[in-house]
C-alpha positions, 0 to 999 in steps of 0.5 A, spaced: 237 699 758 242 704 760 245 708 755 252 708 754 257 713 754 260 714 747 265 719 743 265 721 735 269 726 731 265 732 729 267 736 723 264 743 724 265 745 716 267 752 718 274 751 716 276 749 724 279 742 725 275 736 727 274 735 734 272 729 739 265 730 742 262 726 748 255 724 750 250 718 748 250 716 741 244 715 737 243 712 730 237 715 725 236 711 719 235 714 713 230 714 707 229 717 700 228 724 703 232 724 709 240 722 710 242 717 715 245 720 721 250 719 727 248 723 733 252 724 739 247 727 745 252 732 748 251 737 754 250 743 749 246 739 744 246 734 738 252 733 734 252 729 727 259 725 727 263 721 722 260 714 723 267 711 722 270 714 729 264 713 733 266 708 739 263 706 746 266 707 752 268 700 755 273 701 761 277 705 765 285 705 765 289 704 771 289 712 771 281 712 771 281 715 764 275 712 760 277 707 754 273 707 748 272 702 742 278 703 737 283 706 742 290 704 741 293 702 748 301 702 748 306 700 753 313 704 754 317 697 754 313 693 748 313 693 741 307 695 738 300 697 741 293 694 743 287 696 739 280 696 743 275 692 739 269 688 741 270 680 740 264 677 737 266 670 738 266 671 745 262 677 746 266 681 750 271 687 749 278 685 748 284 688 745 288 686 739 296 687 739 300 689 733 303 682 733 296 679 732 294 676 739 289 678 744 287 680 751 281 681 755 279 687 758 
């Protein structure tokens, strides 16, 4: 199976602000001796990231930029935004609008 590109928010714990890291995601289950870990494999090494911020790259926008799970997509002439999520019912990526309707990606 091909690895999927992902991103996550890395907190350096050094007084510097958190920043996004991009690479390939791995989850390591924890046990009594070791905590669980959420890791992004980057070009510079392994980075532990906040699991709530991990998102898979699901598409490209019209400008060729990557779109990730959890991204908020907006339009200049629309009220509200779309948020990218995985639609389990139909097993595909979709975007949910602020008003509740969805569109497929």
